[in-house]
NUFIKOL-741357 format. One record per residue (C-alpha): residue number from 0; x, y, z; residue in one letter. Coordinates in Angstrom, 2 decimals. Each point is the difference from the previous one (the first is absolute). Layout:
N
{nr:NUM | east:X | north:Y | up:Z | rest:A}
...
This chain:
73
{nr:0 | east:-107.31 | north:-73.79 | up:-162.09 | rest:M}
{nr:1 | east:2.38 | north:-1.75 | up:-2.23 | rest:N}
{nr:2 | east:3.15 | north:-2.05 | up:1.12 | rest:I}
{nr:3 | east:2.12 | north:2.98 | up:-1.56 | rest:T}
{nr:4 | east:-1.88 | north:2.53 | up:2.28 | rest:S}
{nr:5 | east:0.25 | north:-2.31 | up:3.09 | rest:V}
{nr:6 | east:3.81 | north:-0.38 | up:-0.47 | rest:K}
{nr:7 | east:0.80 | north:4.03 | up:-0.78 | rest:L}
{nr:8 | east:-2.31 | north:0.59 | up:3.24 | rest:N}
{nr:9 | east:1.92 | north:-2.55 | up:2.16 | rest:L}
{nr:10 | east:3.35 | north:1.37 | up:-1.10 | rest:I}
{nr:11 | east:-0.97 | north:3.78 | up:0.70 | rest:E}
{nr:12 | east:-1.17 | north:-1.34 | up:3.47 | rest:W}
{nr:13 | east:3.24 | north:-2.10 | up:0.52 | rest:L}
{nr:14 | east:1.92 | north:3.34 | up:-0.61 | rest:I}
{nr:15 | east:-1.85 | north:1.74 | up:3.01 | rest:R}
{nr:16 | east:1.09 | north:-2.81 | up:2.44 | rest:V}
{nr:17 | east:2.40 | north:1.01 | up:2.41 | rest:K}
{nr:18 | east:-1.02 | north:-2.98 | up:2.87 | rest:D}
{nr:19 | east:2.92 | north:-2.58 | up:-0.35 | rest:E}
{nr:20 | east:-2.16 | north:-2.43 | up:1.54 | rest:T}
{nr:21 | east:-2.31 | north:0.03 | up:-2.64 | rest:I}
{nr:22 | east:2.66 | north:0.20 | up:-2.75 | rest:L}
{nr:23 | east:1.70 | north:-3.03 | up:1.69 | rest:N}
{nr:24 | east:-3.52 | north:-1.99 | up:-0.40 | rest:K}
{nr:25 | east:-0.39 | north:1.22 | up:-3.77 | rest:I}
{nr:26 | east:3.30 | north:-1.28 | up:-0.47 | rest:E}
{nr:27 | east:-0.43 | north:-3.20 | up:1.33 | rest:L}
{nr:28 | east:-3.09 | north:-0.39 | up:-2.09 | rest:L}
{nr:29 | east:1.87 | north:0.91 | up:-3.19 | rest:R}
{nr:30 | east:2.65 | north:-2.67 | up:0.92 | rest:K}
{nr:31 | east:-2.68 | north:-2.73 | up:0.16 | rest:T}
{nr:32 | east:-0.78 | north:0.64 | up:-3.58 | rest:N}
{nr:33 | east:-3.62 | north:-0.65 | up:1.05 | rest:V}
{nr:34 | east:-2.86 | north:0.83 | up:-2.78 | rest:E}
{nr:35 | east:-2.81 | north:-0.50 | up:2.02 | rest:R}
{nr:36 | east:-1.21 | north:1.21 | up:3.56 | rest:W}
{nr:37 | east:-1.38 | north:-3.55 | up:0.76 | rest:D}
{nr:38 | east:3.68 | north:-1.47 | up:-0.47 | rest:E}
{nr:39 | east:1.08 | north:2.06 | up:2.73 | rest:L}
{nr:40 | east:0.30 | north:-1.40 | up:3.50 | rest:T}
{nr:41 | east:-2.55 | north:1.31 | up:2.71 | rest:P}
{nr:42 | east:2.97 | north:1.51 | up:1.72 | rest:E}
{nr:43 | east:1.25 | north:2.01 | up:-3.44 | rest:Q}
{nr:44 | east:-3.84 | north:0.88 | up:-0.33 | rest:Q}
{nr:45 | east:-0.35 | north:1.51 | up:3.48 | rest:A}
{nr:46 | east:3.31 | north:1.79 | up:-0.36 | rest:E}
{nr:47 | east:-1.17 | north:1.68 | up:-3.33 | rest:I}
{nr:48 | east:-3.56 | north:0.70 | up:1.52 | rest:E}
{nr:49 | east:2.01 | north:1.88 | up:3.06 | rest:E}
{nr:50 | east:2.01 | north:2.15 | up:-2.38 | rest:A}
{nr:51 | east:-3.01 | north:1.18 | up:-1.96 | rest:F}
{nr:52 | east:-1.43 | north:0.94 | up:3.41 | rest:A}
{nr:53 | east:2.93 | north:1.94 | up:0.96 | rest:E}
{nr:54 | east:0.19 | north:2.01 | up:-3.32 | rest:L}
{nr:55 | east:-4.12 | north:0.58 | up:0.45 | rest:D}
{nr:56 | east:1.37 | north:1.50 | up:3.40 | rest:K}
{nr:57 | east:1.92 | north:2.43 | up:-1.94 | rest:G}
{nr:58 | east:3.44 | north:-1.45 | up:0.90 | rest:N}
{nr:59 | east:1.39 | north:0.50 | up:-3.42 | rest:G}
{nr:60 | east:2.00 | north:2.93 | up:-2.06 | rest:V}
{nr:61 | east:-1.90 | north:2.23 | up:-2.39 | rest:G}
{nr:62 | east:1.14 | north:-0.10 | up:-3.54 | rest:H}
{nr:63 | east:0.87 | north:3.85 | up:-0.04 | rest:E}
{nr:64 | east:2.49 | north:-0.86 | up:2.95 | rest:E}
{nr:65 | east:1.48 | north:-2.95 | up:-2.17 | rest:V}
{nr:66 | east:0.39 | north:1.89 | up:-3.20 | rest:M}
{nr:67 | east:1.83 | north:2.94 | up:1.86 | rest:S}
{nr:68 | east:2.40 | north:-2.37 | up:1.54 | rest:K}
{nr:69 | east:0.67 | north:-1.64 | up:-3.54 | rest:L}
{nr:70 | east:0.40 | north:3.36 | up:-1.44 | rest:R}
{nr:71 | east:2.68 | north:1.02 | up:2.40 | rest:K}
{nr:72 | east:2.40 | north:-3.03 | up:-0.73 | rest:R}
């Protein structure tokens, strides 16, 4: 998978996330301007892993639901 595909997949995934905790952790990561995983603190890495585990459990919003809400605006 090329970098553009990875980015697009992440964007699609991010649109579906409804858990504010996960979004806050991603925002923290964005604010750090870190380009590599190994530049993150162990705490940041653990929080990101926790966020992905929540998503793996199905704690997120489906693409259709997000798009439906956006169309109603």
